[in-house]
Backbone bond lengths (Angstrom), bond angles and torsions (degrees), N, CA, C in turn:
res aa  C-N    CA-C-N  psi(-1)  N-CA   C-N-CA  omega(-1)  CA-C   N-CA-C  phi
1 M - - - 1.398 - - 1.497 114.67 -
2 V 1.324 123.32 -38.86 1.431 122.39 176.60 1.534 107.87 -70.83
3 T 1.284 122.44 -28.98 1.571 121.63 176.16 1.534 107.31 -57.90
4 W 1.315 113.23 -46.88 1.488 116.54 -174.08 1.534 112.39 -63.88
5 I 1.381 115.70 -37.85 1.412 118.45 176.58 1.498 113.37 -65.91
6 V 1.247 117.73 -40.42 1.526 124.50 175.74 1.509 106.02 -60.80
7 V 1.305 120.78 -49.94 1.422 122.13 -176.72 1.483 112.27 -63.96
8 A 1.284 119.54 -41.60 1.417 125.65 169.73 1.515 117.65 -53.35
9 V 1.317 114.09 -43.96 1.472 122.27 -178.27 1.590 110.44 -73.34
10 V 1.283 113.13 -34.14 1.568 119.79 177.73 1.617 105.89 -69.17
11 L 1.320 113.92 -49.04 1.486 120.09 -176.25 1.582 105.31 -62.28
12 L 1.376 121.04 -44.03 1.464 124.35 -178.53 1.566 106.95 -64.37
13 A 1.312 122.52 -39.27 1.464 124.79 177.50 1.499 109.24 -65.01
14 L 1.378 118.41 -42.56 1.451 117.89 178.88 1.536 113.89 -67.21
15 V 1.354 117.24 -36.40 1.412 118.61 172.13 1.484 117.37 -61.70
16 V 1.370 116.23 -41.36 1.365 124.35 174.59 1.576 111.69 -63.98
17 L 1.352 119.62 -39.97 1.283 119.49 179.12 1.485 108.45 -69.97
18 A 1.275 123.54 -43.91 1.461 125.97 176.85 1.536 112.78 -52.95
19 L 1.372 112.52 -44.68 1.487 115.08 178.76 1.508 113.68 -68.49
20 A 1.323 120.37 -27.60 1.387 121.92 -179.55 1.581 107.33 -83.48
21 V 1.358 122.21 -28.96 1.367 116.75 177.81 1.519 116.86 -89.21
22 R 1.319 117.57 -14.48 1.512 122.46 -178.22 1.565 113.33 -56.35
23 P 1.412 119.28 -45.56 1.514 117.80 175.87 1.469 115.43 -61.39
24 V 1.344 112.51 -37.47 1.514 114.48 178.91 1.495 109.98 -63.14
25 V 1.297 117.36 -48.89 1.491 122.40 -177.27 1.451 109.74 -63.52
26 A 1.383 117.32 -37.95 1.488 119.65 178.33 1.515 114.62 -62.43
27 R 1.362 116.46 -27.75 1.421 123.52 -177.04 1.569 115.48 -94.26
28 L 1.345 115.51 -6.04 1.444 123.40 178.36 1.558 112.02 -49.16
29 P 1.379 120.79 -48.63 1.512 114.67 -177.16 1.517 109.02 -64.95
30 Q 1.345 117.59 -36.77 1.598 115.60 178.05 1.441 105.06 -64.32
31 L 1.211 126.17 -47.28 1.476 123.40 -177.10 1.434 113.41 -61.27
32 R 1.359 115.54 -33.84 1.590 116.08 177.07 1.532 109.24 -65.92
33 R 1.413 113.22 -47.41 1.399 119.15 -174.71 1.536 111.46 -59.83
34 A 1.515 115.43 -37.79 1.415 121.48 174.70 1.628 112.52 -64.38
35 A 1.260 111.17 -36.70 1.439 117.27 -179.49 1.529 108.76 -66.24
36 V 1.320 119.02 -46.04 1.385 122.79 -179.84 1.599 113.19 -61.07
37 R 1.321 111.76 -42.34 1.389 119.57 176.86 1.578 109.57 -60.65
38 L 1.306 116.37 -47.90 1.554 119.81 176.84 1.550 114.44 -54.86
39 Q 1.389 111.66 -36.57 1.514 119.37 -177.06 1.498 105.41 -70.71
40 H 1.390 115.64 -44.46 1.522 117.44 174.49 1.507 116.56 -57.05
41 R 1.309 111.64 -43.11 1.456 117.05 -178.20 1.597 106.95 -69.24
42 Q 1.209 118.98 -36.31 1.432 123.69 175.81 1.470 113.51 -59.18
43 T 1.314 118.22 -46.26 1.400 127.54 176.38 1.516 110.92 -63.86
44 E 1.386 118.45 -40.54 1.463 120.45 177.73 1.485 109.33 -67.26
45 A 1.369 114.20 -38.61 1.553 117.22 -177.54 1.615 109.44 -63.45
46 E 1.301 112.35 -36.87 1.480 117.69 -178.58 1.505 109.90 -69.87
47 A 1.238 115.08 -39.35 1.516 117.18 176.11 1.511 111.60 -64.52
48 L 1.336 119.28 -39.01 1.461 125.93 172.26 1.440 110.94 -56.99
49 R 1.328 119.67 -48.19 1.394 127.39 -171.86 1.635 107.02 -62.33
50 V 1.300 111.04 -42.88 1.511 116.23 177.77 1.442 108.67 -63.42
51 T 1.279 120.77 -47.28 1.434 126.60 -179.57 1.565 108.95 -57.45
52 A 1.306 114.67 -48.92 1.523 118.53 -177.14 1.576 108.34 -64.94
53 E 1.330 119.84 -33.12 1.447 116.83 -179.73 1.713 107.47 -72.12
54 A 1.223 113.40 -37.83 1.390 115.81 -179.64 1.513 109.23 -64.66
55 L 1.258 119.51 -40.06 1.413 123.69 175.90 1.592 113.62 -65.19
56 Q 1.268 112.00 -37.13 1.495 117.20 173.41 1.460 115.36 -62.90
57 E 1.406 114.86 -42.78 1.430 117.43 173.29 1.484 111.98 -63.42
58 R 1.327 120.93 -45.26 1.376 120.17 177.39 1.482 114.69 -63.78
59 A 1.270 119.73 -34.39 1.504 120.03 171.33 1.514 113.77 -62.91
60 E 1.275 116.27 -37.91 1.486 120.44 -178.69 1.489 105.86 -68.08
61 A 1.352 124.12 -41.13 1.435 130.86 -176.54 1.564 104.83 -65.28
62 L 1.303 117.83 -42.38 1.429 121.64 -177.33 1.487 110.65 -70.99
63 Q 1.413 120.90 -31.59 1.430 125.33 177.80 1.487 108.81 -67.26
64 T 1.319 112.00 -39.29 1.568 116.06 -179.79 1.486 105.26 -63.43
65 R 1.352 122.06 -49.02 1.480 124.26 -177.96 1.455 112.09 -58.90
66 V 1.399 116.25 -38.61 1.514 119.49 173.81 1.469 113.98 -59.22
67 E 1.326 116.07 -46.45 1.448 122.42 178.60 1.556 110.03 -57.71
68 V 1.291 115.43 -49.38 1.487 120.30 -177.87 1.608 108.07 -62.23
69 T 1.317 116.17 -39.59 1.487 122.44 -177.83 1.617 104.45 -61.23
70 Q 1.321 112.44 -51.34 1.483 119.99 -171.98 1.616 106.14 -64.49
71 R 1.249 120.11 -38.13 1.495 118.05 172.56 1.530 112.61 -60.14
72 R 1.248 111.00 -47.10 1.620 115.90 -174.35 1.560 106.10 -63.65
73 L 1.397 118.73 -42.01 1.407 125.37 178.07 1.514 109.29 -57.40
74 A 1.263 111.75 -45.50 1.639 116.83 -176.29 1.565 108.49 -64.81
75 V 1.344 114.81 -39.60 1.451 120.46 174.89 1.501 115.13 -60.56
76 I 1.435 114.22 -48.43 1.434 119.85 175.58 1.568 109.26 -59.40
77 K 1.164 118.16 -48.76 1.493 121.57 -172.93 1.639 102.39 -63.26
78 A 1.216 118.03 -38.83 1.445 121.70 -174.69 1.580 110.04 -67.86
79 K 1.369 118.56 -38.08 1.425 123.56 173.66 1.497 110.66 -66.92
80 R 1.281 117.42 -37.00 1.470 117.21 -176.61 1.564 108.52 -73.35
81 G 1.296 118.06 -31.92 1.485 123.43 -173.40 1.500 107.69 -70.10
82 R 1.285 121.50 -18.80 1.566 126.73 -174.04 1.455 111.46 -70.06
């Protein structure tokens, strides 16, 4: 008699576990697709970061050229003013 009670309790626990796990297992394909999309977006974000860094370096180089050009222009204006 005790054996049957133990078997029934174990089977009931397994049924409850299966019912609890079922929704998670059913959503696994959606979760996998979401993970793939997130990885893709992470790759895109990394590429954008690299591009932004390159643009920042280019802007700094252009700023340096602008400063040099402004100094040269000031020298030319000073020579004309004499």
